Backbone as ProteinMPNN parsed JSONL, in Angstrom:
{"seq_chain_A": "MSVKPKAGPAPSQGPIATIAASIRRERERAGLSLSELAKRASIAKSTLSQLEAAIGNPSVETLWALGVALGVTVSRLIDPPRAAVQVIRAGEGPVAYSDQANYAATLLASCPPGARRDIYRLRVEPGAPRLSKPHMPGTMEHLVLSSGRALVGPVEAPVELWPGDYMTYPGDAPHLFEALEPGTTAVIVMEHV", "coords_chain_A": {"N_chain_A": [[5.91, 102.386, 97.752], [7.237, 99.838, 99.7], [7.822, 98.526, 102.864], [10.377, 96.404, 103.631], [10.433, 93.636, 105.628], [13.099, 92.5, 107.625], [14.769, 89.254, 107.514], [14.296, 86.917, 110.158], [13.412, 88.244, 112.877], [10.182, 87.961, 114.51], [7.19, 88.998, 112.774], [5.699, 90.785, 114.467], [7.746, 92.121, 115.658], [9.112, 93.386, 113.723], [9.843, 95.888, 111.301], [7.232, 96.682, 110.146], [5.538, 96.511, 112.377], [6.817, 98.57, 114.006], [6.271, 100.716, 112.535], [3.474, 100.721, 112.639], [2.832, 101.169, 115.295], [4.134, 103.622, 115.626], [2.471, 105.263, 113.944], [0.031, 105.188, 115.071], [0.721, 106.193, 117.643], [1.563, 108.869, 116.94], [-0.732, 109.876, 115.739], [-2.44, 109.81, 117.774], [-1.316, 111.574, 119.537], [-1.564, 113.954, 118.114], [-4.193, 114.149, 118.428], [-6.164, 113.164, 116.392], [-8.698, 111.448, 114.752], [-9.1, 108.197, 113.306], [-10.389, 108.496, 110.907], [-10.114, 111.327, 110.324], [-7.365, 111.636, 110.104], [-6.955, 109.953, 107.868], [-8.419, 111.31, 106.035], [-7.01, 113.787, 105.862], [-4.556, 112.95, 104.934], [-5.178, 111.893, 102.533], [-5.691, 109.156, 102.057], [-7.363, 105.891, 102.232], [-9.588, 105.208, 104.869], [-9.765, 102.466, 105.741], [-7.297, 101.526, 104.762], [-5.571, 103.017, 106.394], [-6.348, 101.979, 109.022], [-5.572, 99.419, 108.6], [-2.821, 99.756, 108.446], [-2.259, 100.73, 111.018], [-2.818, 98.342, 112.465], [-0.703, 96.799, 111.796], [-0.854, 95.394, 109.276], [-0.093, 94.767, 106.053], [2.086, 96.595, 103.716], [3.189, 99.786, 103.751], [3.473, 102.212, 101.133], [6.134, 104.403, 100.128], [5.053, 106.711, 99.43], [2.559, 106.793, 100.645], [3.611, 106.799, 103.378], [4.926, 109.304, 103.381], [2.621, 110.957, 102.924], [1.215, 110.473, 105.227], [3.177, 111.579, 107.155], [3.238, 114.198, 106.414], [0.501, 114.987, 106.897], [0.514, 114.602, 109.616], [2.443, 116.229, 110.565], [4.886, 115.552, 111.053], [8.276, 113.993, 110.484], [8.984, 111.406, 108.093], [10.824, 109.722, 109.075], [10.339, 109.577, 111.702], [8.293, 107.906, 111.834], [9.05, 105.521, 110.886], [11.467, 104.81, 112.089], [12.994, 102.893, 114.825], [13.704, 103.599, 118.21], [17.288, 104.274, 118.707], [20.568, 103.247, 119.708], [23.366, 104.986, 121.222], [25.837, 104.732, 119.916], [26.174, 103.605, 116.667], [26.227, 101.279, 113.847], [25.466, 100.91, 110.615], [25.478, 98.521, 108.255], [26.227, 98.155, 104.697], [23.39, 97.281, 102.881], [21.827, 96.865, 105.055], [19.398, 98.108, 107.531], [16.285, 100.07, 107.847], [14.156, 99.697, 105.059], [12.278, 101.419, 102.477], [10.22, 101.11, 99.739], [9.296, 102.502, 96.521], [6.179, 102.792, 94.988], [5.937, 103.795, 92.568], [8.329, 103.813, 91.123], [11.502, 102.125, 90.475], [12.805, 102.393, 93.176], [14.518, 102.705, 96.188], [14.692, 103.602, 99.529], [16.777, 103.804, 102.303], [16.673, 104.343, 105.587], [19.107, 105.961, 107.295], [19.877, 107.645, 109.512], [17.848, 109.131, 111.776], [16.225, 112.075, 112.86], [17.206, 113.199, 115.859], [15.903, 114.571, 119.04], [15.776, 118.02, 118.954], [17.486, 118.222, 116.743], [17.325, 118.576, 113.158], [17.191, 116.959, 110.837], [17.309, 114.099, 108.537], [18.89, 111.195, 107.453], [19.32, 109.359, 104.481], [19.99, 106.511, 102.421], [19.973, 106.011, 99.042], [18.882, 103.634, 96.539], [18.533, 103.251, 93.252], [16.968, 102.312, 90.108], [17.017, 102.567, 86.566], [14.024, 103.601, 84.799], [10.74, 104.438, 85.402], [10.447, 107.82, 86.703], [10.934, 108.631, 90.122], [8.437, 110.537, 91.481], [8.008, 113.058, 93.707], [5.694, 114.341, 96.124], [5.234, 117.493, 97.677], [6.909, 117.786, 100.739], [6.839, 118.476, 104.198], [6.364, 122.056, 105.064], [9.217, 124.171, 104.478], [11.123, 122.132, 104.272], [14.228, 121.178, 103.122], [16.255, 119.49, 100.687], [19.436, 117.639, 100.544], [21.543, 116.249, 98.386], [23.954, 113.803, 97.553], [25.453, 112.364, 94.701], [26.375, 109.015, 94.592], [26.961, 106.818, 92.79], [26.595, 105.981, 89.332], [24.213, 107.745, 87.377], [21.969, 110.425, 87.379], [18.69, 112.234, 87.216], [17.792, 114.862, 88.839], [15.869, 116.876, 91.186], [13.838, 119.965, 91.316], [10.564, 119.411, 89.847], [10.095, 120.905, 87.632], [12.58, 121.824, 86.699], [14.802, 119.778, 86.601], [18.16, 118.49, 87.338], [20.997, 117.032, 85.74], [22.86, 114.656, 87.417], [26.196, 113.503, 88.285], [28.531, 110.927, 89.502], [29.63, 111.923, 92.745], [28.753, 114.598, 92.559], [26.927, 117.239, 94.279], [23.877, 118.45, 95.294], [21.298, 120.706, 96.295], [17.84, 121.371, 97.133], [14.597, 122.596, 97.213], [12.504, 120.566, 99.323], [9.788, 120.945, 99.877], [8.396, 121.388, 97.55], [7.136, 120.022, 94.587], [9.172, 117.421, 93.424], [11.758, 115.216, 91.777], [13.405, 112.062, 91.233], [15.331, 110.443, 88.992], [16.853, 107.603, 87.852], [19.401, 107.319, 85.56], [21.225, 105.541, 84.764], [22.058, 101.893, 85.347], [22.293, 100.701, 88.644], [22.468, 103.068, 90.129], [23.135, 105.082, 92.879], [22.744, 107.065, 95.966], [23.124, 109.529, 98.485], [21.083, 111.126, 100.744], [20.242, 113.926, 102.52], [17.657, 114.982, 104.595], [16.485, 118.136, 105.4], [14.77, 119.712, 108.017], [12.674, 122.286, 108.97]], "CA_chain_A": [[7.058, 101.938, 98.392], [6.937, 98.907, 100.623], [8.857, 98.439, 103.784], [10.742, 94.972, 103.497], [11.008, 93.201, 106.884], [14.352, 91.612, 107.593], [14.491, 87.8, 107.903], [14.578, 86.688, 111.499], [12.447, 88.526, 113.833], [8.845, 87.794, 114.273], [6.629, 90.15, 112.152], [5.28, 91.719, 115.408], [8.817, 92.906, 116.1], [9.743, 94.059, 112.552], [9.539, 97.409, 110.787], [5.883, 97.044, 109.972], [4.995, 96.711, 113.863], [7.36, 99.815, 114.427], [5.463, 101.795, 111.692], [2.108, 100.685, 113.052], [2.914, 101.76, 116.562], [4.52, 105.073, 115.417], [1.344, 105.911, 113.255], [-0.984, 105.238, 116.134], [1.194, 107.227, 118.6], [1.496, 110.269, 116.444], [-2.117, 110.119, 115.51], [-3.15, 110.2, 119.134], [-0.668, 112.727, 119.924], [-2.155, 115.03, 117.342], [-5.637, 114.135, 118.691], [-6.959, 112.929, 115.447], [-9.395, 110.25, 114.574], [-8.555, 107.522, 112.189], [-11.146, 109.131, 109.801], [-9.574, 112.697, 110.177], [-6.114, 111.484, 109.499], [-7.127, 109.411, 106.595], [-8.849, 112.45, 105.171], [-5.84, 114.782, 105.684], [-3.426, 112.251, 104.153], [-5.783, 111.434, 101.279], [-5.821, 107.602, 101.932], [-8.567, 105.306, 102.633], [-9.605, 104.926, 106.307], [-9.369, 101.161, 105.895], [-5.973, 101.455, 104.693], [-4.925, 103.553, 107.795], [-6.741, 101.043, 109.895], [-4.735, 98.1, 108.369], [-1.475, 100.078, 108.785], [-2.15, 100.656, 112.522], [-2.879, 96.968, 112.769], [0.63, 96.016, 111.274], [-1.166, 94.632, 108.253], [0.325, 95.407, 104.727], [3.344, 97.346, 103.513], [2.866, 101.096, 103.295], [4.433, 102.799, 100.146], [6.858, 105.633, 100.533], [4.149, 107.783, 99.121], [1.713, 106.737, 101.82], [4.355, 107.316, 104.511], [5.207, 110.784, 103.284], [1.486, 111.625, 103.049], [0.935, 110.59, 106.655], [3.959, 112.433, 107.818], [2.788, 115.732, 106.343], [-0.595, 115.166, 107.7], [0.801, 114.546, 111.014], [3.272, 117.286, 110.803], [6.267, 114.875, 111.515], [9.161, 113.431, 109.535], [8.779, 110.113, 107.862], [11.68, 108.861, 109.885], [9.604, 109.345, 112.971], [7.099, 106.842, 111.539], [9.783, 104.219, 110.492], [12.681, 104.529, 112.746], [12.755, 102.587, 116.199], [14.872, 104.196, 119.091], [18.561, 103.811, 118.488], [21.599, 103.326, 120.67], [24.261, 106.103, 121.056], [26.801, 104.291, 118.858], [25.387, 102.578, 115.663], [26.741, 101.032, 112.54], [24.499, 100.163, 109.692], [26.24, 98.009, 107.216], [25.621, 98.217, 103.417], [22.475, 96.441, 102.759], [20.995, 96.763, 106.258], [18.513, 99.26, 107.82], [14.83, 99.949, 107.307], [14.117, 100.152, 103.627], [11.105, 101.683, 102.023], [10.219, 101.024, 98.286], [8.39, 103.342, 95.891], [5.166, 102.067, 94.059], [6.022, 104.555, 91.28], [9.625, 103.632, 90.436], [12.44, 101.155, 91.083], [13.441, 103.385, 94.061], [14.524, 102.15, 97.601], [15.233, 104.573, 100.454], [17.221, 103.161, 103.45], [16.937, 105.299, 106.73], [20.454, 105.768, 107.994], [19.85, 108.333, 110.733], [16.751, 110.113, 111.919], [16.198, 113.405, 113.494], [16.947, 113.307, 117.342], [15.243, 115.689, 119.566], [16.642, 119.216, 118.889], [17.977, 118.289, 115.431], [16.414, 118.824, 112.047], [17.573, 116.257, 109.578], [17.232, 112.692, 108.434], [19.762, 110.724, 106.326], [18.968, 108.133, 103.779], [20.821, 105.916, 101.216], [18.937, 105.636, 97.943], [19.296, 102.673, 95.467], [17.553, 103.558, 92.237], [17.304, 101.763, 88.904], [16.417, 103.291, 85.425], [12.708, 103.247, 84.578], [9.919, 105.514, 85.758], [11.041, 108.562, 87.729], [10.195, 108.746, 91.434], [7.979, 111.842, 91.709], [7.653, 113.273, 95.144], [4.912, 115.461, 96.422], [5.849, 118.353, 98.685], [7.094, 117.404, 102.1], [6.508, 119.58, 105.249], [6.926, 123.373, 104.659], [10.698, 124.469, 104.977], [12.105, 120.907, 104.068], [15.237, 121.117, 102.055], [16.964, 118.16, 100.424], [20.755, 117.732, 100.168], [21.759, 114.907, 97.835], [25.238, 113.482, 96.869], [25.263, 111.086, 94.03], [27.516, 108.106, 94.805], [27.289, 106.009, 91.614], [25.568, 105.944, 88.319], [23.901, 109.122, 86.737], [20.512, 110.72, 87.662], [18.169, 113.397, 86.917], [17.148, 115.103, 90.359], [15.633, 118.168, 91.636], [12.433, 120.376, 91.185], [9.978, 118.737, 88.739], [10.115, 121.888, 86.389], [13.957, 122.135, 86.299], [15.762, 118.816, 87.311], [19.553, 118.616, 86.9], [21.702, 115.852, 85.661], [24.204, 114.6, 88.309], [27.287, 112.492, 88.12], [29.038, 110.668, 90.935], [30.318, 112.964, 93.546], [28.005, 115.799, 92.482], [26.137, 117.603, 95.343], [22.847, 119.262, 94.898], [20.355, 120.964, 97.263], [16.685, 121.772, 96.395], [13.36, 122.545, 98.11], [11.772, 119.433, 99.422], [8.43, 121.299, 100.15], [7.887, 121.659, 96.325], [7.282, 118.799, 93.764], [10.515, 117.07, 92.925], [11.851, 113.954, 91.316], [14.676, 111.374, 91.167], [15.23, 109.518, 87.875], [18.054, 106.955, 87.49], [19.696, 107.312, 84.117], [22.233, 104.3, 84.663], [21.714, 100.961, 86.336], [23.144, 100.844, 89.858], [22.49, 104.475, 90.693], [23.013, 105.296, 94.383], [22.859, 108.497, 96.498], [23.002, 109.829, 100.052], [20.179, 112.249, 100.855], [19.903, 114.471, 103.856], [16.496, 115.884, 104.467], [16.636, 119.089, 106.426], [13.446, 120.019, 108.347], [12.616, 123.469, 109.96]], "C_chain_A": [[6.643, 100.902, 99.643], [8.09, 98.841, 101.632], [9.192, 96.887, 104.004], [11.304, 94.537, 104.941], [12.216, 92.353, 106.781], [13.986, 90.075, 107.915], [14.937, 87.733, 109.455], [13.578, 87.09, 112.503], [10.989, 88.305, 113.421], [8.143, 89.131, 113.655], [6.167, 91.291, 113.256], [6.452, 92.553, 115.902], [9.534, 93.642, 115.115], [9.331, 95.371, 112.324], [8.045, 97.614, 110.723], [5.156, 97.35, 111.356], [5.531, 98.039, 114.358], [6.468, 100.899, 113.811], [4.023, 101.788, 112.354], [2.039, 101.438, 114.408], [3.191, 103.293, 116.511], [3.311, 105.82, 114.854], [0.322, 106.28, 114.438], [-0.598, 106.332, 117.212], [1.11, 108.682, 118.127], [0.137, 110.72, 116.132], [-2.778, 110.597, 116.807], [-2.517, 111.351, 119.754], [-1.281, 114.055, 119.29], [-3.647, 115.2, 117.574], [-6.519, 114.075, 117.473], [-7.504, 111.547, 115.39], [-8.768, 109.46, 113.428], [-9.164, 108.198, 110.836], [-10.543, 110.487, 109.385], [-8.195, 112.641, 109.64], [-6.068, 110.978, 108.124], [-7.474, 110.457, 105.479], [-7.723, 113.432, 104.838], [-4.697, 114.154, 104.927], [-3.883, 111.796, 102.788], [-5.675, 110.067, 101.013], [-7.009, 107.192, 102.597], [-8.467, 105.064, 104.119], [-9.301, 103.41, 106.495], [-7.89, 100.935, 105.753], [-5.131, 101.943, 106.015], [-5.145, 102.6, 108.859], [-5.792, 99.906, 109.871], [-3.296, 98.495, 108.74], [-1.325, 100.121, 110.344], [-2.115, 99.416, 113.12], [-1.637, 96.172, 112.322], [0.235, 95.223, 110.153], [-0.681, 95.376, 106.875], [1.704, 96.192, 104.905], [3.014, 98.721, 102.956], [3.857, 101.586, 102.296], [5.133, 104.0, 100.803], [5.807, 106.693, 100.313], [3.145, 107.924, 100.338], [2.297, 107.217, 103.07], [4.512, 108.816, 104.529], [3.872, 111.597, 103.531], [1.074, 111.673, 104.599], [1.803, 111.454, 107.591], [3.671, 113.902, 107.646], [1.564, 115.845, 107.011], [-0.572, 115.361, 109.198], [1.715, 115.576, 111.571], [4.662, 116.809, 111.495], [7.082, 114.307, 110.245], [8.763, 111.968, 109.299], [9.57, 109.25, 108.652], [11.164, 108.751, 111.344], [8.599, 108.296, 112.961], [7.913, 105.522, 111.404], [10.91, 103.814, 111.344], [12.477, 104.145, 114.266], [13.991, 103.497, 116.957], [16.244, 103.504, 118.889], [19.602, 104.1, 119.745], [22.625, 104.462, 120.275], [25.277, 105.897, 119.926], [26.181, 103.222, 118.0], [26.303, 102.45, 114.442], [25.724, 100.374, 111.818], [25.357, 99.88, 108.476], [25.508, 98.221, 105.811], [24.551, 97.078, 103.342], [21.49, 96.079, 104.03], [20.171, 98.188, 106.488], [17.12, 99.173, 107.256], [14.651, 100.578, 105.903], [12.588, 100.369, 103.216], [11.166, 101.691, 100.417], [9.122, 101.822, 97.786], [7.334, 102.438, 94.948], [5.328, 102.734, 92.754], [7.285, 104.144, 90.356], [10.481, 102.507, 91.105], [13.385, 102.005, 91.979], [13.356, 102.755, 95.472], [15.281, 103.37, 98.409], [15.612, 103.745, 101.794], [17.395, 104.29, 104.48], [18.083, 104.973, 107.287], [20.439, 106.375, 109.387], [18.541, 109.285, 110.79], [17.132, 111.237, 112.86], [16.087, 113.19, 115.079], [16.299, 114.551, 117.774], [16.265, 116.937, 119.483], [17.403, 119.356, 117.601], [17.073, 118.312, 114.417], [16.733, 118.234, 110.822], [17.541, 114.668, 109.757], [18.21, 112.357, 107.258], [19.334, 109.466, 105.713], [19.875, 107.79, 102.678], [19.812, 105.442, 100.318], [19.716, 104.629, 96.953], [18.15, 102.841, 94.449], [17.902, 102.988, 90.872], [16.524, 102.586, 87.713], [14.9, 102.842, 85.247], [11.919, 104.592, 84.978], [10.625, 106.432, 86.799], [10.303, 108.6, 88.974], [9.718, 110.203, 91.602], [7.548, 112.009, 93.165], [6.699, 114.486, 95.332], [5.609, 116.32, 97.514], [5.853, 117.81, 100.128], [6.662, 118.576, 103.003], [7.14, 120.924, 104.815], [8.379, 123.547, 105.272], [11.624, 123.349, 104.759], [12.93, 121.292, 102.927], [15.892, 119.729, 101.83], [18.344, 118.467, 99.878], [21.077, 116.283, 99.594], [23.303, 114.859, 97.21], [25.141, 112.277, 96.187], [26.499, 110.236, 94.208], [27.858, 107.362, 93.578], [26.179, 106.162, 90.651], [25.428, 107.423, 87.795], [22.381, 109.238, 87.0], [20.083, 112.07, 87.304], [17.324, 113.831, 88.21], [16.748, 116.513, 90.397], [14.025, 118.576, 91.352], [11.832, 119.805, 89.781], [10.117, 119.725, 87.451], [11.583, 122.25, 85.983], [15.075, 121.067, 86.944], [17.154, 118.915, 86.56], [20.117, 117.211, 86.867], [22.868, 115.67, 86.62], [24.979, 113.292, 88.014], [27.938, 112.048, 89.481], [29.959, 111.665, 91.525], [29.638, 114.212, 93.39], [27.146, 115.906, 93.675], [25.055, 118.588, 94.813], [21.915, 119.487, 96.107], [19.125, 121.616, 96.558], [15.533, 121.718, 97.344], [12.603, 121.243, 98.07], [10.302, 119.674, 99.681], [7.754, 121.683, 98.731], [7.897, 120.216, 95.542], [8.581, 118.583, 93.369], [10.568, 115.656, 92.427], [13.346, 113.425, 91.404], [14.529, 110.44, 90.011], [16.638, 108.921, 87.586], [18.224, 106.979, 86.112], [20.69, 106.071, 83.808], [21.729, 103.254, 85.766], [22.793, 101.259, 87.545], [23.391, 102.165, 90.488], [22.376, 104.468, 92.09], [23.233, 106.635, 94.849], [22.8, 108.384, 98.043], [22.045, 111.143, 99.993], [20.069, 112.623, 102.194], [18.714, 115.49, 103.726], [16.509, 116.835, 105.697], [15.196, 119.653, 106.716], [13.602, 121.299, 109.281], [11.73, 123.28, 111.052]], "O_chain_A": [[5.775, 101.224, 100.454], [9.237, 99.085, 101.258], [8.34, 96.163, 104.519], [12.374, 94.951, 105.386], [12.312, 91.533, 105.868], [12.962, 89.786, 108.534], [15.843, 88.443, 109.892], [12.881, 86.194, 112.979], [10.597, 88.422, 112.26], [8.526, 90.239, 114.03], [6.24, 92.494, 113.002], [6.226, 93.599, 116.511], [10.432, 94.425, 115.424], [8.538, 95.947, 113.069], [7.578, 98.646, 111.205], [4.334, 98.258, 111.475], [4.797, 98.684, 115.107], [6.003, 101.829, 114.469], [3.471, 102.865, 112.574], [1.175, 102.301, 114.564], [2.589, 104.097, 117.223], [3.113, 106.967, 115.256], [-0.098, 107.411, 114.681], [-1.386, 107.191, 117.607], [0.647, 109.573, 118.839], [-0.138, 111.913, 116.258], [-3.513, 111.581, 116.89], [-3.187, 112.081, 120.484], [-1.442, 115.078, 119.954], [-4.299, 116.124, 117.088], [-7.517, 114.793, 117.416], [-6.906, 110.593, 115.886], [-7.982, 110.012, 112.658], [-8.467, 108.391, 109.84], [-10.47, 110.767, 108.189], [-7.825, 113.471, 108.811], [-5.295, 111.445, 107.287], [-6.993, 110.495, 104.347], [-7.53, 113.834, 103.691], [-3.922, 114.886, 104.311], [-3.072, 111.359, 101.971], [-5.568, 109.697, 99.844], [-7.625, 107.908, 103.387], [-7.386, 104.745, 104.613], [-8.565, 103.114, 107.436], [-7.291, 100.217, 106.554], [-4.207, 101.309, 106.525], [-4.21, 102.361, 109.623], [-5.268, 99.46, 110.892], [-2.584, 97.663, 109.303], [-0.355, 99.593, 110.887], [-1.499, 99.257, 114.174], [-1.596, 94.954, 112.493], [0.971, 94.258, 109.945], [-0.943, 96.569, 106.721], [2.286, 96.373, 105.974], [2.599, 98.827, 101.802], [5.051, 101.413, 102.542], [4.75, 104.496, 101.863], [5.767, 107.597, 101.148], [2.953, 108.993, 100.918], [1.649, 107.958, 103.809], [4.271, 109.492, 105.529], [3.867, 112.654, 104.162], [0.675, 112.702, 105.143], [1.348, 111.978, 108.608], [3.824, 114.72, 108.553], [1.458, 116.813, 107.764], [-1.347, 116.041, 109.871], [1.805, 115.812, 112.776], [5.354, 117.476, 112.264], [6.555, 114.198, 109.139], [8.248, 111.333, 110.219], [9.153, 108.129, 108.947], [11.581, 107.862, 112.087], [8.112, 107.851, 114.0], [7.408, 104.479, 111.821], [11.305, 102.649, 111.367], [11.863, 104.938, 114.98], [14.976, 103.962, 116.384], [16.324, 102.276, 118.903], [19.454, 104.999, 120.574], [22.707, 104.827, 119.102], [25.521, 106.783, 119.108], [25.746, 102.159, 118.445], [27.032, 103.371, 114.072], [25.137, 99.392, 112.274], [25.868, 100.764, 107.788], [24.297, 98.44, 105.789], [24.872, 95.962, 103.751], [20.603, 95.225, 104.014], [20.293, 99.172, 105.758], [16.801, 98.38, 106.37], [14.94, 101.745, 105.637], [11.738, 99.563, 103.594], [12.11, 102.249, 99.857], [8.081, 101.905, 98.436], [7.733, 101.488, 94.274], [4.807, 102.172, 91.791], [7.264, 104.143, 89.125], [10.152, 102.035, 92.194], [14.532, 102.293, 91.636], [12.285, 102.329, 95.903], [16.271, 103.963, 97.98], [14.737, 103.052, 102.312], [18.237, 105.156, 104.244], [18.239, 103.854, 107.775], [20.906, 105.756, 110.343], [18.291, 110.092, 109.894], [18.178, 111.284, 113.508], [14.972, 113.018, 115.571], [16.147, 115.494, 116.998], [17.421, 116.845, 119.898], [17.931, 120.431, 117.318], [15.913, 118.056, 114.739], [16.595, 118.872, 109.779], [17.701, 114.079, 110.827], [18.333, 113.083, 106.272], [18.995, 108.534, 106.442], [20.475, 108.664, 102.052], [18.932, 104.643, 100.641], [20.898, 104.761, 96.633], [16.98, 102.606, 94.751], [19.051, 103.145, 90.459], [15.486, 103.195, 87.971], [14.609, 101.691, 85.574], [12.456, 105.694, 84.869], [11.321, 105.925, 87.678], [9.073, 108.603, 88.927], [10.565, 111.059, 91.854], [6.825, 111.191, 93.733], [6.919, 115.539, 94.734], [6.512, 115.826, 98.19], [4.801, 117.415, 100.631], [6.153, 119.578, 102.499], [8.252, 120.965, 104.29], [8.668, 123.128, 106.393], [12.82, 123.501, 105.009], [12.428, 121.69, 101.876], [16.027, 118.936, 102.762], [18.536, 119.3, 98.992], [20.886, 115.274, 100.274], [23.752, 115.755, 96.494], [24.827, 111.234, 96.761], [27.603, 110.731, 93.982], [29.053, 107.259, 93.302], [25.026, 106.421, 90.998], [26.384, 108.198, 87.786], [21.632, 108.272, 86.858], [20.895, 112.973, 87.101], [16.315, 113.216, 88.557], [17.299, 117.31, 89.637], [13.137, 117.737, 91.198], [12.515, 119.753, 88.759], [10.242, 119.241, 86.326], [11.767, 122.94, 84.98], [16.022, 121.428, 87.641], [17.272, 119.333, 85.408], [19.844, 116.352, 87.706], [23.789, 116.487, 86.616], [24.479, 112.249, 87.593], [27.862, 112.777, 90.47], [30.904, 112.165, 90.914], [29.99, 115.048, 94.223], [26.631, 114.89, 94.141], [25.342, 119.445, 93.977], [21.738, 118.558, 96.894], [19.281, 122.308, 95.552], [15.501, 120.85, 98.216], [12.117, 120.816, 97.023], [9.559, 118.693, 99.714], [6.657, 122.242, 98.734], [8.674, 119.342, 95.925], [9.2, 119.558, 92.943], [9.597, 114.916, 92.587], [14.313, 114.162, 91.601], [13.595, 109.639, 90.052], [17.521, 109.645, 87.127], [17.262, 106.678, 85.405], [20.879, 105.7, 82.65], [21.151, 103.574, 86.805], [23.85, 101.879, 87.429], [24.336, 102.38, 91.247], [21.452, 103.8, 92.554], [23.914, 107.379, 94.144], [22.499, 107.379, 98.687], [22.295, 112.079, 99.234], [19.82, 111.767, 103.043], [18.7, 116.504, 103.028], [16.538, 116.397, 106.847], [14.489, 120.025, 105.779], [14.452, 121.382, 110.167], [11.604, 124.16, 111.904]]}, "name": "protein", "num_of_chains": 1, "seq": "MSVKPKAGPAPSQGPIATIAASIRRERERAGLSLSELAKRASIAKSTLSQLEAAIGNPSVETLWALGVALGVTVSRLIDPPRAAVQVIRAGEGPVAYSDQANYAATLLASCPPGARRDIYRLRVEPGAPRLSKPHMPGTMEHLVLSSGRALVGPVEAPVELWPGDYMTYPGDAPHLFEALEPGTTAVIVMEHV"}
């Protein structure tokens, strides 16, 4: 999954720069070296070094691995501080793309201090399913399918969903999202303990 910078601001002010600064901040907060964080996240040290230098586009899988290794939510790595009143229009917001599937997750709201949830809008097309490794222990996912049709949930027992269907499942176990129709969209709330 790659983070797609918006047209307009210089790269140093875009989402990649935000991610770079956030990874470095969280790594230093945790007291980890580049080597140790790369090892814990099962990514190459050179990849991590490039990410901290705002070079390249991290996949959603890489961001999840870093979040788990750092003990923080992915939103803490990709979401800049926000104003008290905010509107995110359709097609706007920081988007991360999967390397595995035609899957895009737009962060709508991240977990403010004291809260334990992040909200994403998903846009997924038929093809390979998006397989997710376990997130931080205690994570639950709440999903409402907005359009299309999808197979969602634990890898061993996914459920077919239709527009308007709601599902919750453990995010700290392997899970998947597979679009069964073009134009499949959903809203997902990730609840963290």
